[in-house]
C-alpha positions in Angstrom: -0.1 -0.1 0.0 1.4 3.3 -0.9 1.8 6.4 1.6 -1.0 8.9 0.9 0.3 11.8 -0.5 0.0 15.8 0.8 -3.0 16.2 -1.2 -4.5 13.3 -0.1 -3.4 13.9 3.5 -5.0 17.5 3.0 -8.3 16.3 1.7 -8.8 13.7 4.4 -8.1 15.9 7.3 -10.7 18.4 5.5 -13.2 16.0 5.3 -12.6 14.7 9.1 -12.7 18.2 10.2 -16.0 18.5 8.3 -14.9 21.5 6.2 -15.5 22.6 2.8 -13.0 23.5 0.7 -14.2 27.2 0.8 -14.2 27.2 5.0 -10.4 25.5 4.7 -9.6 28.5 2.5 -10.7 31.2 4.6 -8.9 29.7 7.6 -5.6 29.2 5.6 -5.9 32.8 3.6 -6.1 31.4 0.2 -8.8 31.2 -2.5 -10.9 28.1 -2.6 -9.4 27.5 -5.9 -5.9 27.0 -4.5 -7.4 24.4 -1.8 -8.6 22.6 -4.8 -5.2 22.6 -6.6 -3.3 21.5 -3.7 -5.9 18.5 -3.1 -6.1 17.6 -6.9 -1.9 17.9 -7.2 -2.0 20.6 -9.6 0.4 22.4 -7.5 3.8 20.8 -7.3 5.1 22.5 -3.9 2.9 24.0 -1.3 4.6 27.0 0.2 5.8 26.7 3.9 3.4 29.8 5.6 0.6 27.5 3.8 1.7 24.1 5.4 1.6 25.8 8.9 -1.5 27.5 8.4 -3.1 24.1 6.7 -1.7 22.1 9.9 -2.9 24.3 12.2 -6.4 24.7 10.6 -6.7 20.9 10.1 -5.5 20.3 13.9 -2.6 18.3 12.8 1.0 18.3 12.4 3.1 19.8 9.4 5.2 16.6 9.8 2.1 14.4 8.8 0.9 16.5 6.1 4.2 16.4 4.6 4.4 12.5 4.9 7.1 12.5 7.4 4.8 10.9 10.2 1.6 8.7 9.6 0.6 10.2 13.2 -2.3 12.7 12.2 -2.9 13.9 15.8 -1.5 17.5 16.4 1.8 18.0 18.4 1.2 18.8 21.8 3.0 22.3 21.7 0.9 23.4 18.6 -2.4 22.9 20.5 -1.8 23.4 24.3 -2.8 26.3 26.0 -1.3 28.6 28.7 2.4 29.3 29.2 4.9 28.3 27.2 8.8 27.4 28.1 10.5 29.4 25.8 13.7 27.2 26.5 12.0 24.5 25.6 10.9 26.1 22.6 14.5 27.4 21.3 16.1 23.7 21.9 13.7 22.4 19.3 15.3 21.3 15.9 13.4 23.7 13.9 12.4 27.0 15.3 11.1 30.1 13.3 10.5 33.8 13.5 7.9 34.8 11.1 9.1 32.9 8.0 13.1 32.5 9.0 14.7 29.5 10.3 16.7 30.5 13.3 20.1 29.3 13.0 21.6 27.5 16.2 24.1 30.7 17.3 20.5 32.7 17.1 19.0 30.4 19.3 21.8 30.3 21.6 21.9 34.2 21.8 17.9 34.7 22.7 18.8 31.9 25.3 21.5 34.1 26.8 19.5 37.3 26.5 16.6 35.9 28.4 18.9 34.3 31.1 20.4 37.6 31.4 16.4 39.0 32.1 15.9 36.3 34.3 18.9 37.1 36.4 18.2 40.7 36.4 14.6 40.3 37.5 15.3 37.7 39.8 18.0 40.3 41.6 15.5 43.0 41.4 13.2 41.1 43.5 15.5 40.6 46.1 16.3 44.4 46.8 
C-alpha cells in the first residue's frame, strides 16, 4: 500500500474536520481554487507558511501533512493553551521567527538574553 500524498492527507483531514474547501481556504487565507489545486495535486509544492496554516486549520502537524509521520494527531506544543517554556521551544530542531529559520547561534543568543533578563528580574525582587 502506497503512502498517502500531501494532497490526499489535506483532503482527508479537511473531510475529517467537516470543512468545505471554501471554509478551509478562509482559515488558510487563500482562495478556494488554491485549496482545490492542492487537493488535486495541481500545485507541485505548497509554501512553508501555507503548510503551517493548513496544519493549524486541520488540527494536525506539518510533519503529518508532509508525509514525515503517519500520526495525524496534532503535536501537543501546537495545541496546548497556557504558558509556554521558551527554553524548550528554542531547543527544538527547527524554530522559526515569522518565516525565518533561526540558526543555532541565534537561538543561543536568545537563550543568553533571556537568562540575563531572568537573573536581573530575580535580583530586583531581592532588593
